[in-house]
TORMI-268551 format. One record per atom (N, C-alpha, C): residue in one letter; atom name; y, z, x. Coordinates in nm, 3 decimals. Atoms other than C-alpha are relative to their C-alpha. Example, Ala and Ser with C-alpha at 12.3 -4.5 7.8 and 13.67 -1.06 7.14 Angstrom:
<nodes>
NODE aa at      py      pz      px
NODE  A  N  -0.119   0.000   0.089
NODE  A CA  -0.450   0.780   1.230
NODE  A  C   0.120   0.000   0.090
NODE  S  N  -0.119  -0.006  -0.082
NODE  S CA  -0.106   0.714   1.367
NODE  S  C   0.109   0.073  -0.077
</nodes>
This chain:
<nodes>
NODE aa at      py      pz      px
NODE  M  N   0.093  -0.107   0.025
NODE  M CA   1.756  -9.700  -1.916
NODE  M  C  -0.094   0.009   0.119
NODE  K  N   0.090  -0.023  -0.113
NODE  K CA   1.543  -9.546  -1.645
NODE  K  C  -0.107   0.101  -0.041
NODE  I  N   0.106  -0.100   0.015
NODE  I CA   1.211  -9.364  -1.649
NODE  I  C   0.009   0.090   0.122
NODE  L  N  -0.019  -0.091  -0.112
NODE  L CA   1.279  -9.059  -1.437
NODE  L  C  -0.132   0.058   0.050
NODE  K  N   0.132  -0.048  -0.039
NODE  K CA   0.929  -8.917  -1.441
NODE  K  C  -0.094  -0.015  -0.119
NODE  H  N   0.099   0.009   0.107
NODE  H CA   0.609  -8.943  -1.638
NODE  H  C  -0.131   0.064   0.046
NODE  D  N   0.133  -0.052  -0.027
NODE  D CA   0.269  -8.783  -1.661
NODE  D  C  -0.083  -0.018  -0.127
NODE  R  N   0.089   0.022   0.114
NODE  R CA  -0.020  -8.763  -1.906
NODE  R  C   0.054   0.065  -0.128
NODE  R  N  -0.056  -0.067   0.118
NODE  R CA   0.187  -8.540  -2.138
NODE  R  C   0.123  -0.068  -0.058
NODE  G  N  -0.120   0.066   0.052
NODE  G CA   0.497  -8.759  -2.168
NODE  G  C   0.084  -0.062   0.110
NODE  A  N  -0.092   0.065  -0.094
NODE  A CA   0.796  -8.919  -1.999
NODE  A  C   0.140   0.056  -0.018
NODE  T  N  -0.141  -0.038   0.002
NODE  T CA   1.153  -8.828  -1.910
NODE  T  C   0.081  -0.127   0.023
NODE  L  N  -0.080   0.122  -0.005
NODE  L CA   1.400  -9.109  -1.981
NODE  L  C   0.146   0.034   0.023
NODE  H  N  -0.145  -0.013  -0.018
NODE  H CA   1.761  -9.154  -1.877
NODE  H  C   0.066  -0.117  -0.073
NODE  F  N  -0.075   0.102   0.074
NODE  F CA   1.991  -9.341  -2.119
NODE  F  C   0.146   0.008   0.040
NODE  E  N  -0.146   0.005  -0.006
NODE  E CA   2.347  -9.452  -2.052
NODE  E  C   0.049   0.022  -0.142
NODE  Q  N  -0.048  -0.033   0.134
NODE  Q CA   2.573  -9.364  -2.346
NODE  Q  C  -0.016  -0.116  -0.098
NODE  R  N   0.017   0.115   0.090
NODE  R CA   2.565  -9.716  -2.492
NODE  R  C  -0.145  -0.019  -0.040
NODE  E  N   0.143   0.011   0.029
NODE  E CA   2.187  -9.726  -2.467
NODE  E  C  -0.043   0.109  -0.098
NODE  L  N   0.031  -0.111   0.089
NODE  L CA   2.169  -9.389  -2.636
NODE  L  C   0.047  -0.030  -0.143
NODE  L  N  -0.051   0.037   0.132
NODE  L CA   2.387  -9.510  -2.924
NODE  L  C  -0.087  -0.108  -0.065
NODE  L  N   0.087   0.105   0.052
NODE  L CA   2.169  -9.820  -2.962
NODE  L  C  -0.133   0.058  -0.046
NODE  A  N   0.126  -0.063   0.038
NODE  A CA   1.851  -9.612  -2.967
NODE  A  C   0.018   0.082  -0.127
NODE  M  N  -0.027  -0.080   0.119
NODE  M CA   2.007  -9.379  -3.223
NODE  M  C   0.011  -0.089  -0.124
NODE  A  N  -0.015   0.094   0.112
NODE  A CA   2.103  -9.674  -3.445
NODE  A  C  -0.135  -0.060  -0.039
NODE  L  N   0.133   0.057   0.029
NODE  L CA   1.753  -9.824  -3.414
NODE  L  C  -0.088   0.100  -0.074
NODE  V  N   0.079  -0.104   0.069
NODE  V CA   1.592  -9.495  -3.516
NODE  V  C   0.047   0.013  -0.144
NODE  Q  N  -0.053  -0.014   0.135
NODE  Q CA   1.824  -9.463  -3.816
NODE  Q  C  -0.034  -0.121  -0.087
NODE  E  N   0.034   0.121   0.076
NODE  E CA   1.769  -9.825  -3.924
NODE  E  C  -0.149  -0.006  -0.031
NODE  G  N   0.145  -0.001   0.021
NODE  G CA   1.393  -9.790  -3.880
NODE  G  C  -0.039   0.099  -0.108
NODE  R  N   0.029  -0.100   0.104
NODE  R CA   1.387  -9.476  -4.091
NODE  R  C   0.039  -0.053  -0.136
NODE  A  N  -0.045   0.053   0.129
NODE  A CA   1.587  -9.647  -4.365
NODE  A  C  -0.089  -0.116  -0.046
NODE  S  N   0.081   0.117   0.036
NODE  S CA   1.381  -9.969  -4.355
NODE  S  C  -0.139   0.037  -0.046
NODE  F  N   0.138  -0.036   0.031
NODE  F CA   1.046  -9.795  -4.370
NODE  F  C  -0.009   0.127  -0.086
NODE  A  N  -0.005  -0.120   0.083
NODE  A CA   1.154  -9.504  -4.593
NODE  A  C  -0.072   0.117   0.067
NODE  C  N   0.066  -0.104  -0.080
NODE  C CA   1.045  -9.267  -4.319
NODE  C  C   0.084   0.126  -0.003
NODE  N  N  -0.078  -0.121   0.015
NODE  N CA   1.189  -8.941  -4.441
NODE  N  C  -0.087   0.124   0.023
NODE  N  N   0.087  -0.114  -0.029
NODE  N CA   0.915  -8.718  -4.305
NODE  N  C   0.059   0.085   0.112
NODE  Q  N  -0.049  -0.094  -0.100
NODE  Q CA   0.956  -8.432  -4.060
NODE  Q  C   0.016  -0.065   0.138
NODE  D  N  -0.008   0.066  -0.131
NODE  D CA   0.887  -8.649  -3.752
NODE  D  C   0.121  -0.094   0.007
NODE  G  N  -0.115   0.091   0.003
NODE  G CA   1.145  -8.910  -3.854
NODE  G  C   0.132   0.074   0.007
NODE  R  N  -0.123  -0.080  -0.003
NODE  R CA   1.412  -8.649  -3.919
NODE  R  C   0.020   0.065   0.137
NODE  A  N  -0.010  -0.064  -0.132
NODE  A CA   1.333  -8.473  -3.589
NODE  A  C   0.043  -0.101   0.106
NODE  L  N  -0.038   0.103  -0.096
NODE  L CA   1.361  -8.798  -3.392
NODE  L  C   0.146  -0.038  -0.017
NODE  D  N  -0.141   0.029   0.029
NODE  D CA   1.691  -8.880  -3.563
NODE  D  C   0.089   0.111   0.052
NODE  Q  N  -0.079  -0.114  -0.045
NODE  Q CA   1.822  -8.531  -3.489
NODE  Q  C   0.004   0.008   0.153
NODE  L  N   0.006  -0.002  -0.146
NODE  L CA   1.709  -8.554  -3.125
NODE  L  C   0.103  -0.096   0.060
NODE  F  N  -0.094   0.098  -0.055
NODE  F CA   1.907  -8.873  -3.058
NODE  F  C   0.144   0.034  -0.037
NODE  S  N  -0.136  -0.040   0.040
NODE  S CA   2.209  -8.747  -3.255
NODE  S  C   0.050   0.114   0.088
NODE  S  N  -0.039  -0.113  -0.086
NODE  S CA   2.213  -8.420  -3.057
NODE  S  C   0.027  -0.045   0.143
NODE  A  N  -0.019   0.051  -0.136
NODE  A CA   2.174  -8.604  -2.727
NODE  A  C   0.133  -0.075   0.010
NODE  N  N  -0.125   0.075  -0.002
NODE  N CA   2.464  -8.834  -2.816
NODE  N  C   0.120   0.095  -0.002
NODE  I  N  -0.109  -0.098   0.006
NODE  I CA   2.687  -8.536  -2.904
NODE  I  C   0.018   0.067   0.136
NODE  M  N  -0.009  -0.067  -0.130
NODE  M CA   2.605  -8.362  -2.574
NODE  M  C   0.057  -0.093   0.108
NODE  V  N  -0.053   0.096  -0.097
NODE  V CA   2.674  -8.679  -2.370
NODE  V  C   0.149  -0.021  -0.022
NODE  E  N  -0.142   0.021   0.030
NODE  E CA   3.007  -8.734  -2.548
NODE  E  C   0.082   0.123   0.040
NODE  Q  N  -0.072  -0.121  -0.041
NODE  Q CA   3.111  -8.370  -2.493
NODE  Q  C   0.013   0.008   0.152
NODE  A  N  -0.005  -0.001  -0.146
NODE  A CA   3.024  -8.396  -2.123
NODE  A  C   0.098  -0.105   0.052
NODE  R  N  -0.093   0.106  -0.040
NODE  R CA   3.219  -8.723  -2.096
NODE  R  C   0.144   0.048  -0.018
NODE  R  N  -0.135  -0.049   0.026
NODE  R CA   3.526  -8.562  -2.253
NODE  R  C   0.039   0.112   0.096
NODE  E  N  -0.029  -0.107  -0.097
NODE  E CA   3.501  -8.254  -2.030
NODE  E  C   0.031  -0.059   0.137
NODE  S  N  -0.024   0.066  -0.129
NODE  S CA   3.484  -8.482  -1.727
NODE  S  C   0.138  -0.062   0.003
NODE  L  N  -0.134   0.058   0.007
NODE  L CA   3.796  -8.664  -1.841
NODE  L  C   0.108   0.107   0.010
NODE  M  N  -0.098  -0.108  -0.004
NODE  M CA   3.981  -8.337  -1.893
NODE  M  C   0.014   0.058   0.141
NODE  Q  N  -0.005  -0.055  -0.135
NODE  Q CA   3.891  -8.218  -1.542
NODE  Q  C   0.074  -0.092   0.096
NODE  T  N  -0.067   0.093  -0.090
NODE  T CA   4.029  -8.533  -1.382
NODE  T  C   0.147  -0.022  -0.035
NODE  M  N  -0.140   0.015   0.040
NODE  M CA   4.357  -8.522  -1.573
NODE  M  C   0.085   0.100   0.079
NODE  Q  N  -0.091  -0.087  -0.072
NODE  Q CA   4.653  -8.379  -1.386
NODE  Q  C   0.129   0.011  -0.080
NODE  Q  N  -0.126  -0.018   0.069
NODE  Q CA   4.961  -8.230  -1.540
NODE  Q  C   0.112  -0.054   0.089
NODE  Q  N  -0.110   0.060  -0.076
NODE  Q CA   5.268  -8.425  -1.434
NODE  Q  C   0.121   0.093  -0.002
NODE  K  N  -0.122  -0.078  -0.010
NODE  K CA   5.578  -8.242  -1.312
NODE  K  C   0.116  -0.094   0.028
NODE  I  N  -0.119   0.082  -0.021
NODE  I CA   5.918  -8.402  -1.339
NODE  I  C   0.100   0.085   0.077
NODE  S  N  -0.091  -0.079  -0.082
NODE  S CA   6.142  -8.284  -1.061
NODE  S  C   0.137  -0.067   0.016
NODE  T  N  -0.127   0.070  -0.013
NODE  T CA   6.417  -8.549  -1.062
NODE  T  C   0.050  -0.037  -0.138
NODE  V  N  -0.059   0.030   0.130
NODE  V CA   6.648  -8.580  -1.360
NODE  V  C   0.113  -0.098   0.022
NODE  V  N  -0.105   0.101  -0.009
NODE  V CA   6.868  -8.883  -1.410
NODE  V  C   0.097   0.024  -0.114
NODE  T  N  -0.100  -0.020   0.104
NODE  T CA   7.193  -8.843  -1.598
NODE  T  C   0.003  -0.119  -0.093
NODE  P  N   0.000   0.111   0.098
NODE  P CA   7.231  -9.053  -1.917
NODE  P  C   0.094  -0.114   0.037
NODE  D  N  -0.096   0.107  -0.032
NODE  D CA   7.528  -9.248  -1.774
NODE  D  C  -0.041  -0.079   0.125
NODE  C  N   0.046   0.070  -0.120
NODE  C CA   7.330  -9.364  -1.468
NODE  C  C  -0.056  -0.136  -0.039
NODE  D  N   0.049   0.135   0.028
NODE  D CA   7.266  -9.741  -1.464
NODE  D  C  -0.129  -0.024   0.079
NODE  L  N   0.128   0.015  -0.065
NODE  L CA   6.894  -9.791  -1.390
NODE  L  C  -0.042  -0.146   0.016
NODE  Q  N   0.036   0.141  -0.009
NODE  Q CA   6.889 -10.171  -1.424
NODE  Q  C   0.039  -0.052   0.138
NODE  Q  N  -0.024   0.057  -0.133
NODE  Q CA   6.860 -10.357  -1.096
NODE  Q  C   0.025  -0.150  -0.016
NODE  D  N  -0.027   0.143   0.000
NODE  D CA   6.990 -10.704  -1.023
NODE  D  C  -0.118  -0.070   0.068
NODE  V  N   0.118   0.066  -0.053
NODE  V CA   6.678 -10.921  -0.978
NODE  V  C   0.025  -0.146   0.034
NODE  S  N  -0.028   0.140  -0.030
NODE  S CA   6.855 -11.250  -0.917
NODE  S  C   0.007  -0.029   0.147
</nodes>
């Protein structure tokens, strides 16, 4: 986790995805433990859940962009012996 910037009004934090999941779990456990079902608790829970969804969607989009479709240009006939003598 990194503090990207801060001022008298607040701070901007950067979480890796695992850190984000941990923070989300801590918020949910804290709400359950302290019966914090008020508007602030729900908003904080929703904030971390939304952030996690956006990070996961971005991760998946990045994976899709790096994938390449494979083209098969050489066909081997079924009777071809592909085993090599390794002795």
